[in-house]
Kinemage of the C-alpha trace (Angstrom):
@kinemage 1
@onewidth
@group {chain A} dominant
@subgroup {mainchain}
@vectorlist {calphas} color= white
{ca met a 1} P 112.345 70.877 54.063
{ca asp a 2} L 111.803 71.347 57.767
{ca phe a 3} L 109.758 74.150 59.262
{ca thr a 4} L 111.496 76.664 61.496
{ca phe a 5} L 109.649 78.256 64.414
{ca val a 6} L 111.826 81.209 65.429
{ca ser a 7} L 109.506 84.186 65.076
{ca gly a 8} L 108.058 84.201 68.585
{ca asn a 9} L 104.468 84.122 67.323
{ca pro a 10} L 102.514 81.527 65.303
{ca ala a 11} L 101.235 84.177 62.872
{ca leu a 12} L 104.786 85.296 62.090
{ca asp a 13} L 105.933 81.678 61.888
{ca leu a 14} L 103.218 81.109 59.281
{ca thr a 15} L 104.614 83.971 57.173
{ca gly a 16} L 108.021 82.317 57.450
{ca thr a 17} L 106.777 79.335 55.439
{ca val a 18} L 107.844 81.294 52.359
{ca arg a 19} L 111.618 81.609 52.325
{ca ser a 20} L 113.665 84.204 50.427
{ca arg a 21} L 110.636 86.229 49.303
{ca arg a 22} L 112.700 88.893 47.489
{ca asp a 23} L 115.070 86.716 45.479
{ca ala a 24} L 113.939 83.144 44.939
{ca pro a 25} L 110.756 82.460 46.922
{ca leu a 26} L 110.423 78.928 48.218
{ca asp a 27} L 106.947 78.035 49.506
{ca leu a 28} L 107.075 75.302 52.137
{ca leu a 29} L 103.278 74.949 52.028
{ca ala a 30} L 102.780 73.406 48.594
{ca thr a 31} L 99.863 71.140 49.535
{ca pro a 32} L 97.126 70.898 52.173
{ca ala a 33} L 99.149 68.082 53.784
{ca asp a 34} L 102.090 70.499 54.240
{ca leu a 35} L 99.790 72.903 56.076
{ca ala a 36} L 98.449 70.117 58.309
{ca arg a 37} L 102.032 69.096 59.141
{ca trp a 38} L 102.968 72.747 59.902
{ca val a 39} L 100.021 73.067 62.313
{ca thr a 40} L 100.991 69.810 64.028
{ca glu a 41} L 104.622 70.922 64.452
{ca cys a 42} L 103.791 74.427 65.755
{ca asp a 43} L 103.896 74.375 69.576
{ca asp a 44} L 101.073 76.873 70.046
{ca leu a 45} L 98.536 75.015 67.889
{ca pro a 46} L 96.538 71.748 68.108
{ca asp a 47} L 98.308 68.443 67.575
{ca gln a 48} L 96.166 67.614 64.570
{ca ala a 49} L 94.279 69.558 61.909
{ca asp a 50} L 93.099 68.271 58.541
{ca ala a 51} L 93.379 70.669 55.616
{ca asp a 52} L 90.956 70.569 52.703
{ca pro a 53} L 91.707 72.557 49.500
{ca ala a 54} L 89.408 75.495 50.369
{ca thr a 55} L 90.824 75.918 53.869
{ca phe a 56} L 94.329 75.522 52.470
{ca glu a 57} L 93.699 78.445 50.090
{ca ala a 58} L 92.270 80.488 52.981
{ca ala a 59} L 95.433 79.764 54.983
{ca leu a 60} L 97.674 80.945 52.135
{ca ser a 61} L 95.601 84.106 51.780
{ca leu a 62} L 95.827 84.752 55.525
{ca arg a 63} L 99.586 84.112 55.477
{ca glu a 64} L 100.144 86.698 52.741
{ca ala a 65} L 97.854 89.234 54.425
{ca ile a 66} L 99.713 88.865 57.739
{ca tyr a 67} L 103.063 89.172 55.975
{ca gln a 68} L 101.957 92.377 54.222
{ca leu a 69} L 100.626 93.943 57.435
{ca ala a 70} L 103.760 92.998 59.383
{ca leu a 71} L 105.960 94.395 56.631
{ca asp a 72} L 103.852 97.579 56.647
{ca arg a 73} L 104.501 97.820 60.377
{ca val a 74} L 108.262 97.200 60.034
{ca leu a 75} L 108.502 99.856 57.293
{ca gly a 76} L 106.376 102.353 59.258
{ca gln a 77} L 103.687 102.476 56.576
{ca pro a 78} L 99.892 102.496 56.962
{ca phe a 79} L 98.340 99.042 56.859
{ca thr a 80} L 97.284 97.762 53.429
{ca pro a 81} L 93.422 97.761 53.414
{ca pro a 82} L 92.848 94.442 51.558
{ca ser a 83} L 95.217 92.672 53.972
{ca leu a 84} L 93.421 94.235 56.951
{ca lys a 85} L 90.132 92.896 55.620
{ca val a 86} L 91.470 89.336 55.289
{ca val a 87} L 92.939 89.307 58.806
{ca asn a 88} L 89.940 90.969 60.458
{ca thr a 89} L 87.424 88.720 58.683
{ca thr a 90} L 89.362 85.592 59.630
{ca ala a 91} L 89.701 86.757 63.242
{ca ala a 92} L 85.924 87.139 63.555
{ca ala a 93} L 85.212 83.409 63.088
{ca pro a 94} L 84.998 80.805 65.894
{ca thr a 95} L 88.365 80.000 67.421
{ca leu a 96} L 90.138 77.155 69.203
{ca thr a 97} L 88.847 75.785 72.497
{ca pro a 98} L 91.313 75.810 75.389
{ca thr a 99} L 91.162 72.985 77.913
{ca leu a 100} L 93.128 72.665 81.113
{ca ser a 101} L 94.387 69.409 82.561
{ca asp a 102} L 97.129 68.229 84.882
{ca thr a 103} L 99.461 68.179 81.878
{ca gly a 104} L 98.758 71.829 81.051
{ca leu a 105} L 96.858 73.800 78.436
{ca arg a 106} L 95.646 72.138 75.268
{ca leu a 107} L 93.977 73.810 72.302
{ca thr a 108} L 91.484 71.882 70.186
{ca gly a 109} L 89.586 72.720 67.025
{ca asp a 110} L 89.498 72.346 63.277
{ca leu a 111} L 91.684 74.164 60.751
{ca pro a 112} L 89.322 77.149 60.304
{ca ala a 113} L 89.524 77.634 64.093
{ca val a 114} L 93.322 77.437 63.841
{ca leu a 115} L 93.272 80.191 61.205
{ca thr a 116} L 91.084 82.337 63.464
{ca his a 117} L 93.560 81.806 66.301
{ca ile a 118} L 96.461 82.776 64.016
{ca ala a 119} L 94.629 85.899 62.781
{ca arg a 120} L 93.925 86.980 66.366
{ca ser a 121} L 97.551 86.334 67.267
{ca ala a 122} L 98.616 88.548 64.367
{ca ile a 123} L 96.258 91.308 65.489
{ca ala a 124} L 97.680 91.198 69.022
{ca val a 125} L 101.233 91.607 67.718
{ca leu a 126} L 100.442 94.234 65.098
{ca ala a 127} L 98.293 96.327 67.457
{ca asp a 128} L 100.931 96.480 70.193
{ca pro a 129} L 103.187 99.518 69.631
{ca arg a 130} L 105.683 98.056 72.136
{ca ser a 131} L 106.263 94.862 70.174
{ca his a 132} L 109.646 94.926 68.501
{ca leu a 133} L 108.725 93.494 65.123
{ca lys a 134} L 111.742 93.095 62.824
{ca glu a 135} L 112.854 91.539 59.580
{ca cys a 136} L 115.886 89.252 59.657
{ca gly a 137} L 119.180 91.051 59.052
{ca arg a 138} L 120.552 88.333 56.747
{ca thr a 139} L 120.316 89.698 53.220
{ca asp a 140} L 118.447 86.830 51.577
{ca cys a 141} L 116.191 85.994 54.543
{ca thr a 142} L 112.817 87.696 54.722
{ca arg a 143} L 111.493 86.174 57.940
{ca leu a 144} L 109.764 88.508 60.369
{ca tyr a 145} L 110.152 87.999 64.113
{ca leu a 146} L 109.494 89.517 67.517
{ca asp a 147} L 112.703 90.776 69.109
{ca arg a 148} L 112.362 89.988 72.795
{ca ser a 149} L 116.061 90.293 73.518
{ca arg a 150} L 117.370 92.707 76.126
{ca gly a 151} L 117.457 96.137 74.522
{ca ala a 152} L 115.806 94.697 71.381
{ca arg a 153} L 119.225 94.231 69.759
{ca arg a 154} L 118.605 90.906 68.024
{ca asn a 155} L 119.597 91.035 64.350
{ca trp a 156} L 118.516 87.666 62.957
{ca cys a 157} L 115.372 85.594 62.956
{ca gly a 158} L 117.330 82.780 64.551
{ca met a 159} L 120.902 82.120 65.547
{ca glu a 160} L 121.065 78.531 64.311
{ca glu a 161} L 120.439 79.325 60.664
{ca cys a 162} L 120.830 83.016 59.863
{ca gly a 163} L 122.982 84.252 62.733
{ca asn a 164} L 125.565 81.525 62.232
{ca arg a 165} L 125.686 82.146 58.467
{ca val a 166} L 126.275 85.873 58.923
{ca lys a 167} L 128.896 85.381 61.630
{ca ala a 168} L 130.706 82.671 59.627
{ca ala a 169} L 130.783 84.887 56.527
{ca ala a 170} L 132.167 87.799 58.563
{ca tyr a 171} L 134.823 85.518 60.070
{ca arg a 172} L 135.859 84.235 56.636
{ca ala a 173} L 136.052 87.809 55.332
{ca arg a 174} L 138.330 88.817 58.226
{ca lys a 175} L 140.600 85.780 57.709
{ca arg a 176} L 140.837 86.193 53.928
{ca pro a 177} L 144.239 87.546 52.857
{ca pro a 178} L 144.128 91.056 51.367
{ca pro a 179} L 144.226 91.216 47.556
{ca asn a 180} L 147.642 91.757 45.988
{ca pro a 181} L 148.132 95.217 44.439
């Protein structure tokens, strides 16, 4: 299964590696190799990062902590203390090194540095009261995203997958003949 990067933030995209959390969770990060591939495919992260089993487990723990804190924020609840501890502890470690060249900005570092970068990215989003953090409006999608649309009126994590499904279902419902009495 392909990764989808529609959340507007690498920390939120990491939480989106578990699909349909409420009904039938599907974890796209089943192995350390899956995590390494996710890091490589994410635009805001280094092109390569090797994942050992311990760092893989740390990444899964960070992912769940970020998801819980973001959900707390969406629901208007106080942050869950154990999740705060995981994110804050991870954010305190050494992070990625930025380098500038004629081709632009490049981030380098190992996977623990990637996790620190992701934790700091999560903190920036969760600490900003102006960020429009939302959960996808499609019933069986549980992805969280930043709504940067005009007037913050975006309803779905992404138009290609969820938005099209919702709109197609609404169209079919409108075109369906009424039931016979």
